[in-house]
C-alpha positions in Angstrom: 19.3 -0.4 -3.1 17.4 -3.1 -5.0 19.1 -6.2 -6.4 17.6 -8.8 -8.8 18.5 -12.5 -9.2 17.8 -14.8 -12.2 16.5 -17.9 -10.4 14.3 -20.9 -10.7 13.8 -21.5 -7.0 14.3 -18.1 -5.3 17.1 -19.7 -3.3 20.0 -19.9 -5.9 21.3 -17.9 -8.8 20.9 -20.6 -11.5 19.7 -19.1 -14.7 20.7 -16.8 -17.6 19.0 -13.4 -17.4 17.4 -13.6 -20.9 15.9 -17.1 -20.2 15.1 -16.8 -16.5 11.9 -18.4 -15.3 11.8 -15.8 -12.5 13.6 -12.8 -11.3 13.6 -12.3 -7.5 14.1 -8.6 -6.4 15.4 -7.8 -2.9 15.7 -4.5 -1.1 19.1 -4.3 0.6 19.8 -1.8 3.5 22.5 -1.6 6.1 20.2 -3.4 8.5 19.4 -6.4 6.3 17.4 -7.4 3.2 13.9 -8.3 2.3 12.2 -9.9 -0.7 10.4 -7.1 -2.6 8.9 -9.2 -5.4 9.2 -12.2 -7.6 8.5 -11.8 -11.3 7.7 -15.1 -13.0 7.7 -15.8 -16.7 6.2 -18.6 -18.8 8.6 -21.5 -19.8 7.6 -21.2 -23.5 10.1 -18.3 -23.9 7.3 -16.0 -25.1 8.5 -13.2 -22.8 11.2 -11.1 -24.4 14.2 -9.4 -22.8 12.3 -6.1 -22.7 9.6 -7.5 -20.4 12.3 -8.8 -18.1 14.0 -5.3 -18.1 10.7 -3.7 -17.2 10.2 -6.2 -14.4 13.4 -5.2 -12.7 13.1 -1.5 -13.3 14.6 0.4 -10.3 17.2 -2.2 -9.4 20.9 -1.4 -9.3 22.3 -4.9 -10.0 21.0 -8.1 -11.5 22.8 -11.4 -10.9 22.6 -14.3 -13.3 24.8 -17.2 -14.5 25.3 -15.5 -18.0 24.4 -12.4 -19.9 24.4 -11.8 -23.6 26.3 -8.7 -24.8 23.0 -7.1 -26.0 21.4 -7.7 -22.6 24.4 -6.2 -20.8 24.1 -3.1 -23.0 20.4 -2.8 -22.5 20.8 -3.2 -18.7 23.6 -0.6 -18.7 21.4 1.9 -20.6 18.8 1.6 -17.8 21.5 2.1 -15.1 21.5 -1.6 -14.0 24.8 -3.5 -13.6 24.9 -7.1 -14.8 26.8 -9.4 -12.4 27.6 -13.0 -13.0 27.6 -15.7 -10.3 28.4 -19.4 -10.6 25.3 -21.6 -11.0 24.1 -22.7 -7.6 25.3 -19.6 -5.7 23.0 -19.0 -2.7 21.1 -15.7 -3.0 21.2 -15.1 0.7 25.1 -15.3 0.6 25.2 -12.6 -2.1 22.7 -10.5 -0.1 24.8 -10.8 3.1 27.8 -9.4 1.3 25.8 -6.5 0.1 24.3 -5.8 3.5 27.9 -5.8 5.0 29.1 -3.5 2.3 26.3 -1.1 3.1 27.4 -1.1 6.8 31.0 -0.6 6.0 31.6 1.0 2.6 35.4 0.3 3.0 34.9 -3.4 3.4 36.3 -5.6 0.5 
């Protein structure tokens, strides 16, 4: 499974999906996780949502601090679930929960 995060520092979930300066994509397996790629975008907002969607193609979930309704719909249409996290949430903590869930599918 691949999971993306809207982040400014590749350590914390701290940005809205549509305005994210970067999207970090991780591969998650039952044995752990690894950084697959980081897609960076210019700060002038010249990159549109469609380009961000293309950057995370193949992911199952994308975490951000906020999503607009149209972004949620467009993600859903591509089979990607939008998930919110409080600003400052550590990416490694979210990944650890997903790794544990892959080990024990009945875990909460």
